[in-house]
N, C-alpha and C positions, 0 to 999 in steps of 0.2 A: 568952210571951203565951198565955193560956188560950183554948181554943176555946169559943165560945158554944154552949151546949147546947140553946138554943131551935131549933126547926126552921127552917132557913134558906130563904129564897126561892130561892136559887141555889146549885147545886153546880158547882164548876169542876173538871174532871177533866183531868189531864195524864199521858201516858205518858212514861217517861224510860228511856233506855238509852244510857249513855256520852255524856252531854252536860255534862261537867264545865265546859266553857268557856262555856256559855250558860245553864244552867238557873237559876242565881241571878238573873240579870238578867231572864229571862223571867218568872219567878214574881213577882218584886218589881214589875215593870211592871204585871202584871194586878192585883195586890193594891192597889197605890197608886191606880190609876185607876178601880177598880170597887168595892172594899170600902167606901169612904166613902159610896157612894150606894145600895148594895144589900146586905142581910144575906146573907152567903154563907159557904160552907165551901170549902176547897181540898183536893182529893184528888190525891195523886201516886202513880202506879203505877210504882215503881222495878223495872226488869226485869233484874236480874243484871248491873249495871254493873261494870266492872273498872278504871275510870279515875279513881276518886275521887268520882264523882257521888254515891254514897250518903253519903259523909262530908259533902259540901256540903249535902245535904238535911237530914241530922241536925242540922247547925249552924243551918241556916236556920229550922228549925221553932221555934227559941228566939226568933226575931224576928217571925215571922208565924205565924198558926194554920194548920198543915198537918197533914192526916191522911195518913200514909205507909202505903202498901200494899207491904210488903217481902217478898221471897222469898229462898230460899237459893240459887237458881240461875235460869237463863234460862227464862222461860215462853214467850216469843214474843209478838209484838205483840198478836195477837187474844186470847190468854188473859189477858195482863196488863190489857188494856183492859177486857175483859169483867168481870174480877174487880173492877176499880176502879169501874166503873159500878154494880155491885150494892151498893156502899157509899154511893152518893149518896142523900142524904135530901131535897134541895131539891125544890120544886115544879117548877123548871126545872133542866136539866142542860146546862152548856156544856162542850164538849170542844174541846181544841186540841192538836195535836202541839207538842212543846216544843223544837224545834230552832232556834227564832228566826226562822223564815221567815214567820210570820204576825205582823201588828201587833195589839197588845192593843187599840188604839183601834177596830179593826174589829169588836170585840165589840158596840159600840153599834149598828152597822149591822144586825146580826142581832136585837138586843134590841128595836129599834123595830118589828119585824115580828111579834113574838110573839103579838099578839092575833089575827092573821089565819091563823096556821098552828100545827100541832102540832110541826113540825120545820122549822127554817130552815138551809139548807146554804150555806156559803160558795162563791162562784163566782169562781175565780181568773181575773180578766179580763186580767191580764198575767202570763203564766207565765214563771218563770225556770228551768224544768227543761230538761234536755237534749232535743234534737230526737227522739232515739229513744224517750224516755219519753213525750213528747207524742204521738208517732205511735202507740205501743202503747195509750195511754189513750184516744185517739180511737177506735181500732178496738174496744177493749173496750166503750166506751160505746155504740157502734153495735150491737154484739151484744146487750148488755143491753136496749137499747130494742126490738130486734127480738123477743127472746125473752119479755120481761116487760112491755113497754109503758111502761117508766120512762124518760122523755126528759129527764133532768136534764143540765145542762151539765157538772157536775163531781160525779158521783154518789159518788165515793170520797173526796171532800175531807175531810181531818181537821180541819175547823174548822166546828163546827155547834152549834146550840142546839135542845134538845128538851124537851118535857114529860116529866116523870118517868114518866107513864103509858106513853109510847111505849117507853121503855127496859124497863120491867117486862114489857110484853107481847111484846117482840121479842127481847130479849137471849139467851134460852135456845135460840132457833131458829137462831142464826147459827153455823153449823159446817161450811159447804161451801167457802167461798172463803178459803183461808188467807192469801192475799196481798191480798185486797180486802175486808177486814172491813166497812168502811163501805158499800161497794157492796151487799153482801148485806144488811146491816142496813136500808138504804134500800129494797131490793126487798121485804123482809118488811113494813116499815112501810107501803109503798105498797099492798101486797096486802091489808092489814088496813083500808084506807080512811082512814088518817091523812092530814091535809092537809100537804103538803110544799111549801115555797117556797124561793127562792134569793135571795141578796143578794151584790152585787159586793164583793170584798175584794182587798187587795193581796197579793202573794206575792214575797218577797225571796230573794236568793241566800243560801245558808248562809254565815255569817260564819266558821265553823270546821268542819273535818271534811267528811265526805261522807255520803250516804245509807247506812244500814246494811242495806238490803234489795236495792235494785235495781242492783247492779253488773252490768256487761256479761256476766261469766261466768255469772251466775245466770239470765239472761233465758230461755234455752231451757227450763230446769227450771220456772221460774215460769209461763211460757206453758202448758206441759203441765199443770201443776197447776190452773191457772185454767180451762182447757178442760174437764178432768175435773170440776171443781167446778161449772161452769155446766151441764154435762150432767146431773149428779146433781140439781142444784137444779131444772132444767127437768123432770126425771123426777118429782120430788116434786110439782111444779106440776101435771103431767098427771094425777097420782094424786089431785088435788083437796085435798091437805093445804095447799098454798099456793094460795090463791084468786087467780085471774086477775082483773084489773080489768075492769069492764064497758066 
């Protein structure tokens, strides 16, 4: 199937790393439920998978229009997502992690709020994550609110809808929080005065595999990196490069 070369209204961006068991069903669900109603493009950031994910994607793009961002090795989540977002041409950009934990139907919950906000973030009202992850995330959110005044329920949620303008003006500034890409993105968008809203969404358990980032053995290192990143971001804020909200 050929890609429509007219500018799409919507760009859908998905990062993928070792999701051979889920990625086909995830992408087909979004395409079938949304493409018939909204002119769109699908951008997939494949990040050095070693389990056959790349082969699935190469086969799938013969069935649905997919723009693949491929690399020779692992970039890491932040770099892969950033590169994919820069390829988005739509007036609106929808982003979702591709591990199958989000429902494609929840896209419409965000889409209905687009006229009131520049960015709408999913709010996982029923979380299926482990207790230690929920504890760490709540602590992180409290710190972010204290330092930057951003009081979102789920600031780092990987399920969101944004105007293209937000991405263009923010993406190159996101480089401090390696493990909280979307939290830093939101902080920058908030500081620039963009209107940010939230919408309740579902969050399911992973049907296959486990998280690629937040294993227990990595937690101390991740916490240290996040603390250093927040300190550097706050220092930048104090230097007035990052404007504090009034």
